[in-house]
Structure formats: C-alpha cells, structure tokens
N, CA, C and O atoms as a CHARMM CRD file, in Angstrom:
* protein
*
  348
    1    1 MET  N      9.21700 -14.06200  -6.35100 PROA 1      0.00000
    2    1 MET  CA     8.12100 -13.76100  -5.76900 PROA 1      0.00000
    3    1 MET  C      6.73600 -14.47100  -6.55300 PROA 1      0.00000
    4    1 MET  O      6.65800 -14.60200  -7.77500 PROA 1      0.00000
    5    2 GLU  N      5.99500 -14.76700  -5.86700 PROA 2      0.00000
    6    2 GLU  CA     4.50100 -14.97100  -6.17100 PROA 2      0.00000
    7    2 GLU  C      2.97700 -14.43200  -6.11100 PROA 2      0.00000
    8    2 GLU  O      2.26400 -15.40000  -6.37600 PROA 2      0.00000
    9    3 ILE  N      2.45700 -13.68000  -5.95500 PROA 3      0.00000
   10    3 ILE  CA     1.98700 -12.96000  -5.98200 PROA 3      0.00000
   11    3 ILE  C      0.21100 -13.66200  -6.08200 PROA 3      0.00000
   12    3 ILE  O     -0.03600 -13.81700  -7.27800 PROA 3      0.00000
   13    4 ARG  N     -0.91200 -14.06400  -5.27200 PROA 4      0.00000
   14    4 ARG  CA    -1.70500 -14.65100  -6.00200 PROA 4      0.00000
   15    4 ARG  C     -1.83900 -15.94100  -7.16000 PROA 4      0.00000
   16    4 ARG  O     -2.45800 -16.11700  -8.20900 PROA 4      0.00000
   17    5 GLY  N     -0.77600 -16.80200  -6.22400 PROA 5      0.00000
   18    5 GLY  CA    -0.41700 -18.04500  -7.59400 PROA 5      0.00000
   19    5 GLY  C      0.13400 -17.18300  -8.26100 PROA 5      0.00000
   20    5 GLY  O     -0.77800 -18.00100  -8.13100 PROA 5      0.00000
   21    6 LYS  N      0.72100 -16.28300  -8.94400 PROA 6      0.00000
   22    6 LYS  CA     0.87900 -16.22900 -10.62500 PROA 6      0.00000
   23    6 LYS  C      2.54500 -15.13600 -10.19300 PROA 6      0.00000
   24    6 LYS  O      2.62700 -14.00500  -9.71300 PROA 6      0.00000
   25    7 THR  N      3.72400 -16.19700 -10.67100 PROA 7      0.00000
   26    7 THR  CA     5.24500 -15.47700 -10.31400 PROA 7      0.00000
   27    7 THR  C      5.46000 -14.27700 -11.18900 PROA 7      0.00000
   28    7 THR  O      4.70400 -13.91500 -12.09000 PROA 7      0.00000
   29    8 SER  N      6.41900 -13.78600 -10.87300 PROA 8      0.00000
   30    8 SER  CA     6.45600 -12.27700 -10.93900 PROA 8      0.00000
   31    8 SER  C      7.05400 -12.54900 -12.74100 PROA 8      0.00000
   32    8 SER  O      7.27200 -11.38400 -13.07300 PROA 8      0.00000
   33    9 ASN  N      7.23900 -13.01300 -13.39500 PROA 9      0.00000
   34    9 ASN  CA     7.76300 -13.54600 -14.94600 PROA 9      0.00000
   35    9 ASN  C      6.50600 -13.79400 -15.16200 PROA 9      0.00000
   36    9 ASN  O      6.48600 -13.44200 -16.34200 PROA 9      0.00000
   37   10 GLU  N      5.17100 -14.21000 -14.88900 PROA 10     0.00000
   38   10 GLU  CA     3.68300 -13.96100 -15.49100 PROA 10     0.00000
   39   10 GLU  C      3.62600 -12.81100 -15.63500 PROA 10     0.00000
   40   10 GLU  O      3.67700 -12.20500 -16.70500 PROA 10     0.00000
   41   11 ILE  N      3.46900 -12.20300 -14.14500 PROA 11     0.00000
   42   11 ILE  CA     2.81900 -10.84900 -14.14400 PROA 11     0.00000
   43   11 ILE  C      3.64000  -9.52600 -14.38400 PROA 11     0.00000
   44   11 ILE  O      3.23600  -8.44000 -13.97000 PROA 11     0.00000
   45   12 SER  N      4.77900  -9.67700 -15.05500 PROA 12     0.00000
   46   12 SER  CA     5.41000  -8.65500 -15.95300 PROA 12     0.00000
   47   12 SER  C      5.14300  -9.00100 -17.26900 PROA 12     0.00000
   48   12 SER  O      5.56600  -8.15400 -18.05600 PROA 12     0.00000
   49   13 ALA  N      4.55500 -10.00500 -17.81800 PROA 13     0.00000
   50   13 ALA  CA     4.26200 -10.69400 -19.19700 PROA 13     0.00000
   51   13 ALA  C      2.60300  -9.76000 -19.34400 PROA 13     0.00000
   52   13 ALA  O      1.90800  -9.72500 -20.35900 PROA 13     0.00000
   53   14 TRP  N      2.48800  -9.50200 -18.83500 PROA 14     0.00000
   54   14 TRP  CA     0.47900  -8.75600 -18.57900 PROA 14     0.00000
   55   14 TRP  C      1.22600  -7.57300 -19.24800 PROA 14     0.00000
   56   14 TRP  O      2.39900  -7.20200 -19.21000 PROA 14     0.00000
   57   15 PRO  N     -0.06100  -7.04600 -19.97100 PROA 15     0.00000
   58   15 PRO  CA     0.16100  -5.77900 -20.65300 PROA 15     0.00000
   59   15 PRO  C     -0.39400  -5.04600 -19.11300 PROA 15     0.00000
   60   15 PRO  O     -1.10500  -5.33400 -18.15000 PROA 15     0.00000
   61   16 ALA  N      0.54100  -3.80600 -19.67600 PROA 16     0.00000
   62   16 ALA  CA     0.22500  -2.95800 -18.47400 PROA 16     0.00000
   63   16 ALA  C     -0.68300  -2.03800 -18.64900 PROA 16     0.00000
   64   16 ALA  O     -0.80100  -1.43100 -19.71300 PROA 16     0.00000
   65   17 SER  N     -1.54000  -1.80600 -17.45000 PROA 17     0.00000
   66   17 SER  CA    -3.33600  -1.81000 -17.61000 PROA 17     0.00000
   67   17 SER  C     -2.63200  -0.72200 -16.76700 PROA 17     0.00000
   68   17 SER  O     -1.60500  -0.72500 -16.08800 PROA 17     0.00000
   69   18 PRO  N     -4.09000   0.72900 -17.22900 PROA 18     0.00000
   70   18 PRO  CA    -3.72800   2.08200 -15.93500 PROA 18     0.00000
   71   18 PRO  C     -4.58000   1.58100 -14.85800 PROA 18     0.00000
   72   18 PRO  O     -5.10900   2.39700 -14.10400 PROA 18     0.00000
   73   19 ILE  N     -4.82300  -0.02200 -14.66100 PROA 19     0.00000
   74   19 ILE  CA    -5.95600   0.06800 -13.01600 PROA 19     0.00000
   75   19 ILE  C     -4.79900  -1.25200 -12.78800 PROA 19     0.00000
   76   19 ILE  O     -4.34100  -1.91800 -13.71700 PROA 19     0.00000
   77   20 VAL  N     -4.46500  -1.43900 -11.33400 PROA 20     0.00000
   78   20 VAL  CA    -3.87000  -2.33900 -10.58900 PROA 20     0.00000
   79   20 VAL  C     -5.22400  -2.85200  -9.61600 PROA 20     0.00000
   80   20 VAL  O     -6.17100  -2.09900  -9.39000 PROA 20     0.00000
   81   21 LEU  N     -5.13100  -4.34000  -9.06100 PROA 21     0.00000
   82   21 LEU  CA    -5.60600  -4.88500  -7.99600 PROA 21     0.00000
   83   21 LEU  C     -5.24100  -4.01300  -7.18600 PROA 21     0.00000
   84   21 LEU  O     -4.28100  -3.31100  -7.50400 PROA 21     0.00000
   85   22 PHE  N     -5.99300  -3.77800  -5.73000 PROA 22     0.00000
   86   22 PHE  CA    -5.97900  -2.87000  -4.61300 PROA 22     0.00000
   87   22 PHE  C     -4.90300  -3.70300  -4.00600 PROA 22     0.00000
   88   22 PHE  O     -3.77700  -3.56000  -3.52900 PROA 22     0.00000
   89   23 ASP  N     -5.55800  -4.40800  -4.18600 PROA 23     0.00000
   90   23 ASP  CA    -4.24900  -6.19800  -3.24800 PROA 23     0.00000
   91   23 ASP  C     -3.38000  -6.36400  -3.54700 PROA 23     0.00000
   92   23 ASP  O     -2.57200  -6.19200  -2.63400 PROA 23     0.00000
   93   24 ILE  N     -2.77800  -6.76500  -4.79100 PROA 24     0.00000
   94   24 ILE  CA    -1.72000  -6.52900  -5.48200 PROA 24     0.00000
   95   24 ILE  C     -0.44500  -5.70000  -5.31100 PROA 24     0.00000
   96   24 ILE  O      0.72900  -6.03500  -5.15800 PROA 24     0.00000
   97   25 PHE  N     -1.03700  -4.54100  -5.38400 PROA 25     0.00000
   98   25 PHE  CA    -0.29700  -3.16000  -4.96500 PROA 25     0.00000
   99   25 PHE  C      0.05700  -2.97400  -3.17900 PROA 25     0.00000
  100   25 PHE  O      0.83600  -2.15300  -2.69500 PROA 25     0.00000
  101   26 LEU  N     -0.63100  -3.82200  -2.55800 PROA 26     0.00000
  102   26 LEU  CA    -0.37700  -3.74000  -0.84600 PROA 26     0.00000
  103   26 LEU  C      0.70500  -4.68900  -1.09500 PROA 26     0.00000
  104   26 LEU  O      1.89700  -4.40200  -0.98200 PROA 26     0.00000
  105   27 ASP  N      0.29500  -5.71000  -1.40200 PROA 27     0.00000
  106   27 ASP  CA     1.21500  -6.93000  -1.60700 PROA 27     0.00000
  107   27 ASP  C      2.44400  -7.02900  -2.21000 PROA 27     0.00000
  108   27 ASP  O      3.30000  -7.89900  -2.05200 PROA 27     0.00000
  109   28 SER  N      2.45500  -5.97500  -2.97500 PROA 28     0.00000
  110   28 SER  CA     4.35400  -5.50700  -3.26600 PROA 28     0.00000
  111   28 SER  C      4.73400  -4.37300  -2.49100 PROA 28     0.00000
  112   28 SER  O      5.96500  -4.38100  -2.47500 PROA 28     0.00000
  113   29 LEU  N      4.34300  -3.49000  -1.89900 PROA 29     0.00000
  114   29 LEU  CA     4.42000  -3.05800  -0.23900 PROA 29     0.00000
  115   29 LEU  C      4.54600  -4.28800   0.73100 PROA 29     0.00000
  116   29 LEU  O      5.21900  -3.95500   1.70700 PROA 29     0.00000
  117   30 GLY  N      4.25600  -5.20100   0.77700 PROA 30     0.00000
  118   30 GLY  CA     4.22900  -5.84700   1.93500 PROA 30     0.00000
  119   30 GLY  C      3.36100  -5.46900   3.17900 PROA 30     0.00000
  120   30 GLY  O      3.49800  -5.80000   4.35700 PROA 30     0.00000
  121   31 ILE  N      2.36300  -4.62400   2.53200 PROA 31     0.00000
  122   31 ILE  CA     1.53800  -3.78200   3.66300 PROA 31     0.00000
  123   31 ILE  C     -0.40800  -4.96800   4.07500 PROA 31     0.00000
  124   31 ILE  O     -1.16000  -5.29700   3.15800 PROA 31     0.00000
  125   32 THR  N     -0.62600  -5.24000   5.27700 PROA 32     0.00000
  126   32 THR  CA    -1.87700  -5.84900   5.38800 PROA 32     0.00000
  127   32 THR  C     -3.28300  -4.88500   4.49700 PROA 32     0.00000
  128   32 THR  O     -3.34900  -3.69100   4.20700 PROA 32     0.00000
  129   33 PRO  N     -4.20200  -5.95300   4.28200 PROA 33     0.00000
  130   33 PRO  CA    -5.37600  -5.31700   3.85600 PROA 33     0.00000
  131   33 PRO  C     -5.96000  -4.73900   5.11400 PROA 33     0.00000
  132   33 PRO  O     -6.93700  -3.99700   4.99900 PROA 33     0.00000
  133   34 PRO  N     -5.62600  -4.91400   5.91500 PROA 34     0.00000
  134   34 PRO  CA    -6.11500  -3.18800   6.91700 PROA 34     0.00000
  135   34 PRO  C     -5.88000  -2.48000   7.29800 PROA 34     0.00000
  136   34 PRO  O     -6.63100  -1.74500   7.93800 PROA 34     0.00000
  137   35 THR  N     -4.12000  -2.23600   7.01400 PROA 35     0.00000
  138   35 THR  CA    -3.73900  -1.27800   6.99500 PROA 35     0.00000
  139   35 THR  C     -4.24300  -0.46200   5.62600 PROA 35     0.00000
  140   35 THR  O     -4.69300   0.67900   5.72100 PROA 35     0.00000
  141   36 GLY  N     -4.11100  -1.23700   4.18600 PROA 36     0.00000
  142   36 GLY  CA    -4.64000  -0.43600   3.13300 PROA 36     0.00000
  143   36 GLY  C     -6.02300  -0.08400   3.28100 PROA 36     0.00000
  144   36 GLY  O     -6.52000   0.67000   2.44400 PROA 36     0.00000
  145   37 TRP  N     -6.78000  -0.57100   4.32400 PROA 37     0.00000
  146   37 TRP  CA    -8.07400   0.38000   4.36600 PROA 37     0.00000
  147   37 TRP  C     -7.99300   1.45300   5.08000 PROA 37     0.00000
  148   37 TRP  O     -8.57100   2.49000   4.75400 PROA 37     0.00000
  149   38 ARG  N     -7.16100   1.32200   6.29500 PROA 38     0.00000
  150   38 ARG  CA    -6.81800   2.24200   6.80700 PROA 38     0.00000
  151   38 ARG  C     -6.00500   3.61400   6.22500 PROA 38     0.00000
  152   38 ARG  O     -5.82900   4.57800   6.97000 PROA 38     0.00000
  153   39 TRP  N     -5.56900   3.60700   4.94300 PROA 39     0.00000
  154   39 TRP  CA    -5.06000   4.42500   4.35400 PROA 39     0.00000
  155   39 TRP  C     -6.25900   5.23100   3.46000 PROA 39     0.00000
  156   39 TRP  O     -6.39700   6.45400   3.45100 PROA 39     0.00000
  157   40 ARG  N     -6.93700   4.44100   2.85000 PROA 40     0.00000
  158   40 ARG  CA    -8.31300   4.48000   2.17200 PROA 40     0.00000
  159   40 ARG  C     -9.03000   5.15000   2.78800 PROA 40     0.00000
  160   40 ARG  O     -9.47100   6.08200   2.11600 PROA 40     0.00000
  161   41 LYS  N     -9.55300   5.10000   4.31600 PROA 41     0.00000
  162   41 LYS  CA   -10.32100   6.01700   5.09300 PROA 41     0.00000
  163   41 LYS  C     -9.64900   6.98800   5.40300 PROA 41     0.00000
  164   41 LYS  O    -10.25900   8.05300   5.32500 PROA 41     0.00000
  165   42 ARG  N     -8.08800   7.07000   5.89700 PROA 42     0.00000
  166   42 ARG  CA    -7.77600   8.41900   5.79100 PROA 42     0.00000
  167   42 ARG  C     -7.68800   9.44100   4.34500 PROA 42     0.00000
  168   42 ARG  O     -7.48100  10.65300   4.30600 PROA 42     0.00000
  169   43 GLY  N     -7.87200   8.68900   3.45100 PROA 43     0.00000
  170   43 GLY  CA    -8.13700  10.14700   2.40700 PROA 43     0.00000
  171   43 GLY  C     -6.47800   9.51000   1.53100 PROA 43     0.00000
  172   43 GLY  O     -6.12700   9.87100   0.40800 PROA 43     0.00000
  173   44 TRP  N     -5.94400   8.82600   2.15900 PROA 44     0.00000
  174   44 TRP  CA    -3.94800   9.10400   1.82100 PROA 44     0.00000
  175   44 TRP  C     -3.84300   8.45800   0.26800 PROA 44     0.00000
  176   44 TRP  O     -2.89400   8.62000  -0.49800 PROA 44     0.00000
  177   45 ILE  N     -5.27700   7.55100  -0.04000 PROA 45     0.00000
  178   45 ILE  CA    -5.24300   6.84700  -1.01400 PROA 45     0.00000
  179   45 ILE  C     -6.77200   6.60700  -1.40100 PROA 45     0.00000
  180   45 ILE  O     -7.72700   6.32400  -0.67700 PROA 45     0.00000
  181   46 THR  N     -6.69600   6.81300  -2.77600 PROA 46     0.00000
  182   46 THR  CA    -8.23400   6.96300  -3.73600 PROA 46     0.00000
  183   46 THR  C     -8.09500   5.87100  -4.48100 PROA 46     0.00000
  184   46 THR  O     -7.22100   5.57700  -5.29600 PROA 46     0.00000
  185   47 THR  N     -9.11400   5.25500  -4.09500 PROA 47     0.00000
  186   47 THR  CA    -9.43000   3.59000  -5.16000 PROA 47     0.00000
  187   47 THR  C    -10.32800   3.90400  -6.09500 PROA 47     0.00000
  188   47 THR  O    -10.92500   4.95900  -6.30700 PROA 47     0.00000
  189   48 LEU  N    -10.36700   2.50400  -6.81800 PROA 48     0.00000
  190   48 LEU  CA   -11.43800   2.63100  -7.60500 PROA 48     0.00000
  191   48 LEU  C    -12.48400   1.31200  -7.24400 PROA 48     0.00000
  192   48 LEU  O    -11.99600   0.46300  -6.49800 PROA 48     0.00000
  193   49 ASN  N    -13.72600   1.11200  -7.66700 PROA 49     0.00000
  194   49 ASN  CA   -14.91800  -0.11600  -7.06200 PROA 49     0.00000
  195   49 ASN  C    -15.53800  -0.15900  -8.25500 PROA 49     0.00000
  196   49 ASN  O    -16.45800   0.49000  -8.75200 PROA 49     0.00000
  197   50 ILE  N    -14.50500  -1.51300  -8.80900 PROA 50     0.00000
  198   50 ILE  CA   -15.21000  -2.26400  -9.88400 PROA 50     0.00000
  199   50 ILE  C    -15.95100  -3.34600  -9.65000 PROA 50     0.00000
  200   50 ILE  O    -15.42700  -4.30300  -9.07900 PROA 50     0.00000
  201   51 ALA  N    -17.05300  -3.38000  -9.97500 PROA 51     0.00000
  202   51 ALA  CA   -17.76600  -4.45000  -9.62900 PROA 51     0.00000
  203   51 ALA  C    -17.80200  -4.69600  -8.35000 PROA 51     0.00000
  204   51 ALA  O    -18.20100  -5.86000  -8.35500 PROA 51     0.00000
  205   52 GLY  N    -17.65600  -4.39600  -7.22200 PROA 52     0.00000
  206   52 GLY  CA   -17.60900  -4.65400  -6.27600 PROA 52     0.00000
  207   52 GLY  C    -15.46500  -5.22400  -5.84200 PROA 52     0.00000
  208   52 GLY  O    -14.99800  -5.68900  -4.80200 PROA 52     0.00000
  209   53 ARG  N    -14.92800  -4.96000  -6.86500 PROA 53     0.00000
  210   53 ARG  CA   -13.75900  -4.77300  -6.27300 PROA 53     0.00000
  211   53 ARG  C    -12.98000  -3.61200  -6.32400 PROA 53     0.00000
  212   53 ARG  O    -13.23900  -2.61300  -6.99600 PROA 53     0.00000
  213   54 VAL  N    -11.89800  -3.79700  -5.49900 PROA 54     0.00000
  214   54 VAL  CA   -11.12400  -2.39000  -5.75100 PROA 54     0.00000
  215   54 VAL  C     -9.57000  -2.25900  -6.08200 PROA 54     0.00000
  216   54 VAL  O     -8.58800  -2.85800  -5.64500 PROA 54     0.00000
  217   55 TYR  N     -9.74500  -1.13500  -7.12300 PROA 55     0.00000
  218   55 TYR  CA    -8.29700  -0.79100  -7.93200 PROA 55     0.00000
  219   55 TYR  C     -7.54600   0.21100  -7.56700 PROA 55     0.00000
  220   55 TYR  O     -7.91600   0.85800  -6.58700 PROA 55     0.00000
  221   56 ILE  N     -6.63900   0.48800  -8.07700 PROA 56     0.00000
  222   56 ILE  CA    -6.09800   1.81900  -7.82300 PROA 56     0.00000
  223   56 ILE  C     -5.69900   2.33500  -8.88900 PROA 56     0.00000
  224   56 ILE  O     -5.97400   1.45800  -9.70800 PROA 56     0.00000
  225   57 SER  N     -5.33800   2.97900  -9.31900 PROA 57     0.00000
  226   57 SER  CA    -4.80700   3.53900 -10.64900 PROA 57     0.00000
  227   57 SER  C     -3.26700   4.27600 -10.77000 PROA 57     0.00000
  228   57 SER  O     -2.86500   5.26800 -10.16100 PROA 57     0.00000
  229   58 ARG  N     -2.86400   3.80400 -11.33500 PROA 58     0.00000
  230   58 ARG  CA    -1.19700   3.98500 -12.00700 PROA 58     0.00000
  231   58 ARG  C     -1.04300   5.65400 -11.27700 PROA 58     0.00000
  232   58 ARG  O     -0.38800   5.94500 -10.27600 PROA 58     0.00000
  233   59 GLU  N     -1.75900   6.45100 -12.02600 PROA 59     0.00000
  234   59 GLU  CA    -1.06500   7.71300 -11.40800 PROA 59     0.00000
  235   59 GLU  C     -1.58200   8.13600 -10.03400 PROA 59     0.00000
  236   59 GLU  O     -1.27000   9.26600  -9.66100 PROA 59     0.00000
  237   60 GLU  N     -2.32300   7.38400  -9.24400 PROA 60     0.00000
  238   60 GLU  CA    -2.82100   7.19800  -7.92000 PROA 60     0.00000
  239   60 GLU  C     -1.22300   6.65700  -7.17600 PROA 60     0.00000
  240   60 GLU  O     -0.53900   7.14500  -6.27700 PROA 60     0.00000
  241   61 ILE  N     -1.13000   5.97100  -7.66100 PROA 61     0.00000
  242   61 ILE  CA     0.38500   5.30600  -7.15800 PROA 61     0.00000
  243   61 ILE  C      1.42800   6.19700  -7.15400 PROA 61     0.00000
  244   61 ILE  O      2.09300   6.32800  -6.12700 PROA 61     0.00000
  245   62 ASN  N      1.74300   7.00600  -8.41600 PROA 62     0.00000
  246   62 ASN  CA     2.94200   7.67400  -8.46600 PROA 62     0.00000
  247   62 ASN  C      2.74800   8.59400  -7.68300 PROA 62     0.00000
  248   62 ASN  O      3.68400   9.06700  -7.03800 PROA 62     0.00000
  249   63 ARG  N      1.33800   9.10200  -7.55600 PROA 63     0.00000
  250   63 ARG  CA     1.11900  10.42600  -6.44900 PROA 63     0.00000
  251   63 ARG  C      0.93000   9.98000  -5.36200 PROA 63     0.00000
  252   63 ARG  O      0.91000  10.87000  -4.51200 PROA 63     0.00000
  253   64 PHE  N      0.72600   8.65400  -4.84700 PROA 64     0.00000
  254   64 PHE  CA     1.39300   8.39700  -3.55500 PROA 64     0.00000
  255   64 PHE  C      2.55000   8.42800  -3.13200 PROA 64     0.00000
  256   64 PHE  O      2.95400   9.12700  -2.20400 PROA 64     0.00000
  257   65 TYR  N      3.43100   7.35400  -4.05300 PROA 65     0.00000
  258   65 TYR  CA     5.03600   7.67500  -3.76700 PROA 65     0.00000
  259   65 TYR  C      5.44600   9.60100  -3.62700 PROA 65     0.00000
  260   65 TYR  O      6.07400  10.12800  -2.70800 PROA 65     0.00000
  261   66 GLU  N      4.90400  10.22400  -4.73200 PROA 66     0.00000
  262   66 GLU  CA     5.65100  11.72200  -4.66500 PROA 66     0.00000
  263   66 GLU  C      5.04500  11.91500  -3.04100 PROA 66     0.00000
  264   66 GLU  O      5.93200  12.11100  -2.20900 PROA 66     0.00000
  265   67 ARG  N      3.70100  11.87900  -2.54600 PROA 67     0.00000
  266   67 ARG  CA     3.47600  12.38000  -0.94500 PROA 67     0.00000
  267   67 ARG  C      4.68800  11.61000   0.06600 PROA 67     0.00000
  268   67 ARG  O      5.31800  12.24100   0.91500 PROA 67     0.00000
  269   68 VAL  N      4.85100  10.35200  -0.16200 PROA 68     0.00000
  270   68 VAL  CA     5.61000  10.15400   0.50300 PROA 68     0.00000
  271   68 VAL  C      6.91400  10.33500   0.61200 PROA 68     0.00000
  272   68 VAL  O      7.60600  10.33400   1.63000 PROA 68     0.00000
  273   69 ALA  N      7.24700  10.51000  -0.62700 PROA 69     0.00000
  274   69 ALA  CA     9.05400  11.05800  -0.74200 PROA 69     0.00000
  275   69 ALA  C      9.00300  12.35600  -0.43800 PROA 69     0.00000
  276   69 ALA  O      9.99800  13.08000  -0.48100 PROA 69     0.00000
  277   70 ALA  N      8.06100  12.67500  -0.17000 PROA 70     0.00000
  278   70 ALA  CA     7.80000  14.51400   0.32000 PROA 70     0.00000
  279   70 ALA  C      7.77800  14.78200   1.71500 PROA 70     0.00000
  280   70 ALA  O      8.01800  15.83100   2.31300 PROA 70     0.00000
  281   71 GLY  N      7.37200  13.38700   2.23700 PROA 71     0.00000
  282   71 GLY  CA     7.82800  12.97800   3.71700 PROA 71     0.00000
  283   71 GLY  C      5.99600  13.69000   4.87900 PROA 71     0.00000
  284   71 GLY  O      5.72900  13.87600   6.06600 PROA 71     0.00000
  285   72 GLU  N      5.06300  13.86500   3.14900 PROA 72     0.00000
  286   72 GLU  CA     3.85200  13.78800   4.07300 PROA 72     0.00000
  287   72 GLU  C      3.09100  13.52900   4.84200 PROA 72     0.00000
  288   72 GLU  O      2.29700  14.31300   5.36100 PROA 72     0.00000
  289   73 PHE  N      3.27500  11.63000   5.18300 PROA 73     0.00000
  290   73 PHE  CA     2.66800  11.03300   5.92100 PROA 73     0.00000
  291   73 PHE  C      3.68500  10.39000   7.38000 PROA 73     0.00000
  292   73 PHE  O      3.40100   9.52000   8.20400 PROA 73     0.00000
  293   74 SER  N      5.21300  11.45100   7.19300 PROA 74     0.00000
  294   74 SER  CA     5.90100  10.95300   8.25900 PROA 74     0.00000
  295   74 SER  C      5.36800  11.68700   9.97000 PROA 74     0.00000
  296   74 SER  O      4.74200  12.71100  10.24300 PROA 74     0.00000
  297   75 LYS  N      5.86300  10.79300  10.68000 PROA 75     0.00000
  298   75 LYS  CA     5.74700  11.27200  12.11500 PROA 75     0.00000
  299   75 LYS  C      7.16400  10.70100  12.73800 PROA 75     0.00000
  300   75 LYS  O      7.93000   9.74300  12.63200 PROA 75     0.00000
  301   76 THR  N      6.98800  11.98100  13.48200 PROA 76     0.00000
  302   76 THR  CA     8.46900  11.24800  14.85000 PROA 76     0.00000
  303   76 THR  C      7.82500  10.17900  15.49600 PROA 76     0.00000
  304   76 THR  O      6.65600   9.88500  15.74700 PROA 76     0.00000
  305   77 HSD  N      9.09200   9.61200  15.72100 PROA 77     0.00000
  306   77 HSD  CA     9.43600   8.08300  16.41900 PROA 77     0.00000
  307   77 HSD  C      9.27500   8.65300  17.67300 PROA 77     0.00000
  308   77 HSD  O      9.91300   9.60300  18.12500 PROA 77     0.00000
  309   78 LYS  N      8.03200   7.76900  18.42900 PROA 78     0.00000
  310   78 LYS  CA     8.08800   8.24400  19.89300 PROA 78     0.00000
  311   78 LYS  C      8.64600   6.75900  20.70800 PROA 78     0.00000
  312   78 LYS  O      8.04400   5.69000  20.61100 PROA 78     0.00000
  313   79 THR  N     10.04900   6.98100  21.59800 PROA 79     0.00000
  314   79 THR  CA    10.51200   5.28800  21.85400 PROA 79     0.00000
  315   79 THR  C      9.63300   5.64700  23.25800 PROA 79     0.00000
  316   79 THR  O      9.29800   6.66600  23.86100 PROA 79     0.00000
  317   80 PRO  N      9.45600   4.08900  23.41600 PROA 80     0.00000
  318   80 PRO  CA     8.78500   4.15400  24.77200 PROA 80     0.00000
  319   80 PRO  C      9.97700   4.38500  25.94300 PROA 80     0.00000
  320   80 PRO  O     11.18900   4.21300  25.80900 PROA 80     0.00000
  321   81 LYS  N      9.00600   4.96600  27.50000 PROA 81     0.00000
  322   81 LYS  CA    10.34800   4.82200  28.63300 PROA 81     0.00000
  323   81 LYS  C     10.36600   3.86300  28.96600 PROA 81     0.00000
  324   81 LYS  O      9.28100   3.42500  29.34700 PROA 81     0.00000
  325   82 ARG  N     11.29300   3.15300  29.02100 PROA 82     0.00000
  326   82 ARG  CA    11.81000   2.14700  30.11100 PROA 82     0.00000
  327   82 ARG  C     10.78800   2.61000  31.46300 PROA 82     0.00000
  328   82 ARG  O     10.33200   3.63600  31.96700 PROA 82     0.00000
  329   83 LYS  N     10.76300   0.82300  31.70900 PROA 83     0.00000
  330   83 LYS  CA    10.15100   0.36000  32.53200 PROA 83     0.00000
  331   83 LYS  C     11.36300   0.05300  33.76300 PROA 83     0.00000
  332   83 LYS  O     12.47300  -0.46600  33.64900 PROA 83     0.00000
  333   84 ALA  N     10.60500   0.64000  35.04800 PROA 84     0.00000
  334   84 ALA  CA    11.60300   0.75100  36.45100 PROA 84     0.00000
  335   84 ALA  C     12.26500  -0.68700  36.58400 PROA 84     0.00000
  336   84 ALA  O     11.75400  -1.76200  36.27100 PROA 84     0.00000
  337   85 VAL  N     13.38000  -0.48000  37.06100 PROA 85     0.00000
  338   85 VAL  CA    13.73900  -1.91300  37.52100 PROA 85     0.00000
  339   85 VAL  C     13.52500  -1.84100  38.77200 PROA 85     0.00000
  340   85 VAL  O     13.98300  -0.96900  39.51000 PROA 85     0.00000
  341   86 VAL  N     12.66000  -2.95500  39.16900 PROA 86     0.00000
  342   86 VAL  CA    12.49600  -3.29100  40.68100 PROA 86     0.00000
  343   86 VAL  C     13.20500  -4.15700  41.40400 PROA 86     0.00000
  344   86 VAL  O     12.30200  -4.96700  41.61200 PROA 86     0.00000
  345   87 GLU  N     14.39300  -4.72700  42.09600 PROA 87     0.00000
  346   87 GLU  CA    14.80600  -5.14200  42.79800 PROA 87     0.00000
  347   87 GLU  C     14.77000  -5.72700  44.14800 PROA 87     0.00000
  348   87 GLU  O     15.79100  -6.20500  44.64200 PROA 87     0.00000
C-alpha cells in the first residue's frame, strides 16, 4: 500500500505521533476528502488545524471507531422501488 508516495513500511517506521494528517486517516479508510469534510461539518469528527493543514488526534480516531462500533452513525438501508416494466 502506498500513501502519498510513502510505502507502508516507511510509514510504520515513523515514530508514533499523537496526531495524524486527516488526509492519511481518510486514505486508510478509503474515504474521499469531500466525505471527510461532511463528517467534520456534521460534527462526527473533530480535527485540528495547524498552519492551514488539517490533522486528527489518535484519541479522536479511537473515539470515532468506538462511536462507529456502537452504531451511532447507522441508518436503515432504503431499497429503491422497482420501475414498472412497460411492455
């Protein structure tokens, strides 16, 4: 896996920082930046702005995963109705 030009081996060799770039967190989940922006706007995730760059704390990541596991963000899936077949 490669994130922003770095291989997973290079990333795992980095010292564990209490904050992570929000983009890297989103990439690890397979989430697009617009979805991440919506999560921030809805208050689902709290981020940090340091010199114009957006970060997320590891504590916030753990809190987010706990909320996901508790089903806080779940919705019932709405199956679309079938279109009538015209013959």
